[in-house]
N, C-alpha and C positions, 0 to 999 in steps of 0.2 A: 250459102249466102245468108247473112243475118241482118235484119232490119230492126233498129231500135225506134219504136214509134211512141213510146210513153215518156213521162218525165222521170228520167233515170235518177235524178238527184232528189226528187220530191216524194219518194215512197210510192210512186205509181209507175212501176217499171213494166213495160210491155215490149215484146219483140215477136217478129215473124221470121221463121226460118224456112229455107228451101234447100234441100240436099239431093243432088243427083249423082249417081255413081254407076259405073259399069265395070264388071269384073269377069275375067276368064279363069276358071279353075279346072285343073286336070291332075290326075295322079297317073303318071306314065313311067316308063323305064322298067326296072326289075319288079316294082310293085304296081303294075298297071291294072288297078282294080277300080278306076273310075274314069270314064271317057270325058272329054272336054265338055264343060258346062258354061254357057254364056248367061250371066246374070245382069239384069238391069233393075235399078232401084230408084224410086222417086218419092221423096217425103216432103210434106208440108206441115209445119207446126206453128202453133200460136201459144205464147206463154205470157202469163200475167202474174205480177207480184204486187200486192197492196198492203200497206201498213195502216190498218184501220185503228180506231180508238179502242175497240174491244178485242181485236185479234190481228194477227198477221195471216194473210191469205195468199197461197200460191196455187195457180191453176194452169194446167197445160193440156193441149189436145194435139194429136198428131195423126195424119193420114199417110199410110204407107202403100205404095203400089210396087209390087215385086213380080218380076217375070224371070223365069229360069228355063232355058232351052238346053236339054241334054238327052242322053240315050242310055238305055240298059240293053245290052246285046245289040240287036239290029232294030230295036223299036225306038223311034224318036218321040220325045215328049216335050210339049210346050205348056208350061205350068204358070198360071198367073194368080196372084192373091192380092186383094185389097183389104186393108185392115185399118180400123180406127181405134186409137188408144186415148184414154183420158186419165187425168190424175188431179186430185184436189188435196191440199195439205192445209190444215188450220193450226195455228199456234197461239197459245195464251201464256202470258206472264201473270201468275197469281201471287198471292201474299207469301211471305216467309221464304223468298228466294226459290220459288218452285216454278218450273216451266213445263207446260203440257203441250204435246203435239199429237194430232190425230190425222192419219192419212188414209185416203180411200182412192183406189185406182182400179182400172180395168185395162189391161195391157195385152196386146196381141203380138204374136211373133210367127212369121212365115217359116216353113221348114227350110233348112239350109240345103246347100248343094249336096253335102255329104249324106244327110238324112234321106234325100230323095234318090240319089243316083249311085251310091256305093254298090259294088258288085264284084266281090272277089276276096282274095287273101290279103289281109292287113298284117304283114310280118312283124312290124314294130309292136303291134298290140297282141300278137299271137292268137289271132282269131280270123274267121271268115265272116265278112260283113256283107249284108244285103239290104239295100235301101228299099224304099217303098214310095212309088210315084203317086200313090193315092192318099198320102198324108195330107191332113188339113192344118190350118193355122192353129197354134195353141192360143188359148185365151185365159189369162190369169186374173182373177178377181181378188183383190188384196185389201186387207184391213190391218193397219198397224197403229199402235198406241205407245207413246213414249213419255216418260217423266224424267225430269232432271232437277237436282237439288244441289245447292252449293252454299255453304255458310261456315264461317269461322274455321276454314281449313278442311272441313268435311265436304265430300261430294258423293252423289249417287246418280247414276244414269241407268235406266231400265227401260226395256222395250219388249212388247209382246206382239205377235203378228199371226195372222191366219190367211193362208192363200189357197183358194180353190181353183185348180187349173183344169179347164176343159181340154180334152185331147192332148194331154201331156205326152211329149215325145221322149222315148227312152229306148235303150238297147235291151232287147228281150232275148234271153238264151233259149235256143230251140231244145236243148238237152241232147243234141247229137254232136258227133265229132267227125271231121274229115281230115285225114292225114295228120292226126294228132292235135288238130286245132278245133275249138268249139265253133259251131255255127250260130250266128246271132242275126237278128232282124231288127231294123228300126221300126218300132211299133208305137202306138199311142193309146192312152186310156185316161179317163178322168182320175185325178189324184188330188189329195189334200196335203198341205204342208202347214204345220203349226209349230211355233217355237218361241223362244224367248232369249234374251241376253241382258246381262246387267253387270255393272261395275260399281264397287264401293271403295272408298279410300279416304285418305287424309294426308294433308301436307303439314309439315312441321318446319318452323324456322330454326335454323342452326346459327352458330356463330359466324360461319363463313358462307352460308347459302341456304338451301331449302332441300328437305328430304320429303319424298312422297312415296307412300306405300299404298297398294291397291290389290283388290281381288276381283276377278271377273269370271263369269261362267256363261256358257251358251249351249243351247240344245235345240235340235230340230227333229221333228217326227214326220216322216212321209209315208202315207198309206194310199193305196188305190181305193177308189169308191166301191169297187166290187170285192175288196178284201185283199189282204197281203201287203207286204212292205215294198215301198219303192226302193230299187237297188241303189247302192253307192251313196248312202246318206252320210253326211259328216257326223262323226261320233261326238259325244259330250266332251266339252273341253273346259278345264279350269286353268286360269292364268293368274299367277302371283307375280307382282312386279315391285321392285325396289329401285328408286331412282334418286340419286343425290346430285344436286347441281351446286357447284362452288365456282363462283365467278364465271370464267369462260370454259369450265370443264364439267362434263356430265358423266356420271357413272351409272350405268343402267344394267340391272340384273333381272332376267325374266325366267320364271319357271312355268313350263306349260305341261299340265297333266292331262293327257288324252286318254279317255277311258276305253275299255273293251267294247267293241261293236258287235253285238250278237242279234240285233234286230235286222235280219238279212232277208233279201229277196231271193227269188228262184235263181239257182245257179251260182250264188255267192257263197263265200266261206267266211267264218268268223275271223275278225282281226283283233289281235291282242292289243291292250293298251300300252302306253309308254310315257316316260317323263323326259322332257327336254329341258336342259338348262343352258341359257344363252347369256352373253354379256356384251356390252358395248361401252367403250370409253371414247368420248368425243371432245375435241378441243377446237374452239372457234377463235380465229385470229383475224382481227380487223386490219385490213390493208389500207383502205381509203374511207371516204365518207359513205360509200354505198357498196363496197366490196368486202368480202370476207373469205377466208380460207378455212375449211373444216377438215380436220384430220381425225379419222376414226380407226380405232383398233377393235376388232370384234372376235368373238369365239362362239361357235355353234356346237350344240350337242356335246357339251363338256363331259358328260358321263358316258359318251360313246354308246348310246342306246341302239340296239338292233330294232329299229322302228319301221313300220310299214303304213303307208297311206291307204286307208280303206276305200277312198274314192278312186284310186288308181286301178286301171284294168290289168296292170302287170305288177301288182304289189308284191307278189311272191318272188318274181324274178328280179325286180328292181327296188330294193329297200331305200329308205331315205338316207341322206348322207350321214356318215359317221362324224366323229370329232374333227373339227376343222377350224382354222384361224385365218385371219386376213387383215389387211390394211386398206383403207379407202381414203382418197383425197378428193375433195370437192371444192370448186371455186365458184362462189356465188357473186353475181354482179347485176 
């Protein structure tokens, strides 16, 4: 339920939210490695957006109450967590078409059913997983800073961020094997995540439309406070894009260069880099005053790269899709 209590049209938007949910989760059948878990969640939130003379301000606070009833073996567990999360974002429009945004937040997350109550062989992931009923809520303290610039066809968007996560929950490899499958535990430790992302580009007017070229890059580094790398971190990625829009037709080519990931955690293996080339051709057809039909023809991995996703637990057994093509039809109204 959402209650709007501010002046929504006058730059003083406020609302209160109440969210209640109940969920039953179990993993049974041939992969019966988690007994039924009953979860109940109740959240209260307050959000404020103000357009002031000197800045735009967004503020939010949320209280979560989470209760999970489950079992490991013959031991029953009733776990409850109460978490308070807050976030503040400030934005400024400065001279020379530059916008600046600063975000500060402290966000908590209760352990999930899987992280608490897993207890057995997970065949799809090819490992034996064991939850931990003693896990506590994660708390992520975040700081991010963004800058945007646009003028005469040129544009730049850049962000840097630093996240300090207390009691970060992750899968820890024991270093042992049972029936050919590694044994892993859901564990937690303090961790730091630092990264950046940026995109630069330019738009050109053509006789029949507009051409846009851009280059983007993103990188994240995750380390434990006690030393060592956080496992399954996204590799460095460079993205080159060329888009031509002519009347109702858009031609879009994207080249994604994913670099080799060798900053690995315990139990991980190095993942080779790869280059993906994709294309999209989209045609919009107006049908009425508010309706349109969008026809898309797309191709993925045109070079048929043998690529693997470093964040996947089964990257060696299940590579990313090879060369493929398709057609999509969307009706918007």
